[in-house]
C-alpha positions as CSV (number, residue, x, y, z in Angstrom):
1,M,47.8,17.0,41.4
2,E,47.6,16.8,37.7
3,N,48.4,19.5,35.2
4,I,45.6,20.0,32.7
5,F,47.0,23.2,31.0
6,E,50.4,24.8,30.9
7,I,52.3,27.6,29.2
8,K,56.0,27.1,29.5
9,P,59.1,28.4,27.8
10,K,60.7,25.8,25.6
11,F,63.5,23.9,27.3
12,D,66.8,24.4,25.4
13,G,68.5,21.4,27.1
14,K,70.6,23.6,29.4
15,V,68.5,26.2,31.3
16,P,65.5,24.8,33.3
17,T,62.2,26.5,32.8
18,N,59.1,26.9,34.9
19,P,55.5,27.4,33.6
20,T,54.3,31.0,33.4
21,L,50.7,29.8,33.7
22,V,49.5,26.4,34.9
23,I,46.2,24.9,35.8
24,Y,46.3,22.0,38.2
25,L,43.5,19.6,39.2
26,D,43.4,18.2,42.7
27,P,41.7,14.9,42.0
28,N,40.6,14.3,45.6
29,K,38.8,17.6,46.0
30,K,38.0,18.1,42.3
31,K,39.3,21.7,42.6
32,L,41.3,23.7,40.1
33,H,44.4,25.6,41.1
34,I,45.7,28.4,38.9
35,I,49.3,29.5,39.4
36,M,51.3,32.1,37.5
37,T,55.1,32.3,37.7
38,V,57.0,35.4,36.4
39,C,60.6,34.9,37.6
40,S,63.3,33.3,35.6
41,P,65.2,30.3,37.0
42,P,66.3,29.4,39.7
43,F,63.0,30.7,41.2
44,E,64.5,31.3,44.6
45,D,62.1,34.2,45.4
46,P,59.0,32.6,47.1
47,S,56.8,35.3,45.5
48,C,57.6,33.8,42.1
49,H,55.7,30.6,42.7
50,A,52.8,32.0,44.8
51,L,51.9,34.9,42.5
52,N,48.2,34.8,41.9
53,K,47.8,31.3,43.3
54,F,44.0,30.7,43.3
55,D,41.5,28.0,44.0
56,A,39.3,28.5,41.0
57,S,36.5,26.1,40.8
58,I,35.2,22.6,41.7
59,L,34.7,20.2,38.8
60,E,31.5,18.1,38.8
61,T,32.1,14.4,38.2
62,N,30.9,12.9,34.9
63,T,30.3,16.3,33.4
64,W,32.0,17.9,30.4
65,H,33.8,21.2,31.0
66,D,34.8,23.7,28.3
67,F,37.7,26.0,29.0
68,I,38.9,29.1,27.1
69,I,42.3,30.6,28.0
70,E,42.9,34.1,26.7
71,T,46.3,35.5,27.5
72,R,48.9,38.0,26.4
73,Q,52.3,36.7,27.5
74,S,54.4,39.8,28.0
75,L,57.7,40.9,29.7
76,K,56.0,44.3,30.4
77,T,53.1,45.1,32.6
78,D,50.6,45.0,29.6
79,G,50.1,41.2,30.0
80,Y,46.9,39.5,31.1
81,V,45.2,36.2,31.6
82,K,41.5,35.4,31.4
83,I,40.2,31.8,32.0
84,F,36.7,30.9,31.3
85,Q,35.0,27.6,32.4
86,N,31.7,26.8,30.7
87,K,31.5,30.4,29.4
88,N,31.9,31.8,33.0
89,L,35.0,33.9,33.8
90,I,36.7,32.1,36.7
91,F,40.1,33.9,36.7
92,K,41.2,37.3,35.5
93,K,44.5,39.1,36.0
94,S,45.6,42.1,34.0
95,S,48.2,44.9,33.8
96,L,51.0,42.6,34.9
97,K,54.1,40.9,33.7
98,T,53.1,37.4,32.5
99,F,56.4,36.1,31.2
100,Y,60.0,36.1,32.2
101,K,63.0,36.8,29.9
102,Y,64.0,33.6,28.1
103,N,65.7,33.0,24.8
104,G,63.5,30.1,23.6
105,G,59.9,30.2,22.4
106,L,56.7,29.2,24.2
107,R,55.1,25.7,24.5
108,F,51.4,25.1,25.2
109,W,50.8,21.8,27.0
110,I,47.2,20.7,27.0
111,G,45.8,17.5,28.6
112,P,46.0,15.7,31.9
113,Y,49.4,14.5,33.1
114,I,51.3,14.1,36.4
115,W,54.5,16.1,36.5
116,S,57.4,13.7,36.8
117,G,58.7,15.5,39.9
118,A,55.4,15.8,41.7
119,H,54.8,13.9,44.9
120,I,51.9,11.4,44.5
121,A,49.9,11.0,47.6
122,K,49.1,7.6,48.9
123,D,45.4,8.4,48.7
124,E,45.7,9.5,45.1
125,P,42.5,8.3,43.4
126,N,42.2,6.7,40.0
127,H,41.9,9.3,37.2
128,E,39.2,9.1,34.6
129,F,38.8,11.7,31.8
């Protein structure tokens, strides 16, 4: 799995953080997975990771895709996330908490990368972007 977009609290060097919104790409199936996390570390509650887990879309090979991510990151239930792919709304969640309490600011990570702690399958294909 490769991250292609992530909103994450800035790591202060002491307290680990987890993305509040991440879009993963499964390169074998060409499917997008969207996961929201709204609990602060240590993330022991299983519902923290699975909240709004969603298989969003299949990406066509050798085709350009445009994404728009619109979000209000909030500690209250007035937060929302909308994700558009090629002008089509593929994900929408509203009236919910979209962030957990953290002292640092937010970071937006854009671009394909494999998380250093992720398991890489033996059948992992080559990646071309």
